[in-house]
N, C-alpha and C positions, 0 to 999 in steps of 0.2 A: 319468172326471171327468163329472159331470151338468152339463149344458147350462143355464143360467137364463136366461131370455128372450134366448138368442142369443149370450151372453157364455159361452164356454168356459174363461175364465181365473180363475173362482171356484173356491175351495176349499171342499169341503163339510166342515163340522165334525162337525154331528150330523144325523140325521133322525129323526123320529118320525112313526106313522102309525096311524089308526084305520080303521075299515071304510070311512070315508066321506071325509076329508081327511088330507093331510098336511102336516107342517111341514118346514123345513129351515133351518139356521143356515150361512150361507155367508160367506166372506171372501176380498175380493180379494187376492192373493198379494203379500207385503210389508207388508200393512196389519193394525193391531191392531183394526180396527172390524169387528164382524160385524153382519150383517143378517138377519132372519127373514123366509123367504119362505113362503107358504101357496098351497095349490090344492085343491080337490076341493070337496064340498058345502059351502055356506054358509048353509044352511036356518036354522040357529039362531044366525048370524052369527058362528059359529064360528072363522073367518078372521080374525075382526077388522079387517074391511072392509065398507063399505056399498056394495052394487051399485046403479048408477042405473035399472036397469031391474027386470023381474019374476024375472030370472033368478037362481037360487039356488045356482050352482056356478060355479067358474072350472076351466079346462082345463089352464093353464097356471100356472107359479109366477109369483105378484107379491109385491112387497115388501110387509111390513107397516111402512108409514110412521112411525106413533108409536114403534115399537122401534128406530129408527135410534140409534145410539150409546148404547144403553143397557147394553152389556156382557153381552147374554144369555148364558149358558153352556149351558143346557139347555131343550128343548121336551119337552112331552107332549101326546097327543091321548086324548079321550074320544069318544063316538059325536057329542056334542052341545057339546064344549068343548076349549079349547086352555089350555095352562099355557105360560109362558115364565119361566124363572128366571136 
């Protein structure tokens, strides 16, 4: 099981990767709510997050807050974009 920000109790439902970034749909056991996490290059803001500094990559999985509770079931990545359905 993948550890997401130190929480080893999350279940990975799906993973998508490009050459530059990765998305994962994770769900806590016993919950119906899933969350999308992203990490990797954010040079085109493909992770869906704004970084506070000049850094354009994220080295560990971070939750994509605007997707909380949206019932995301699939994710896909391209070199400069992400899709969540």
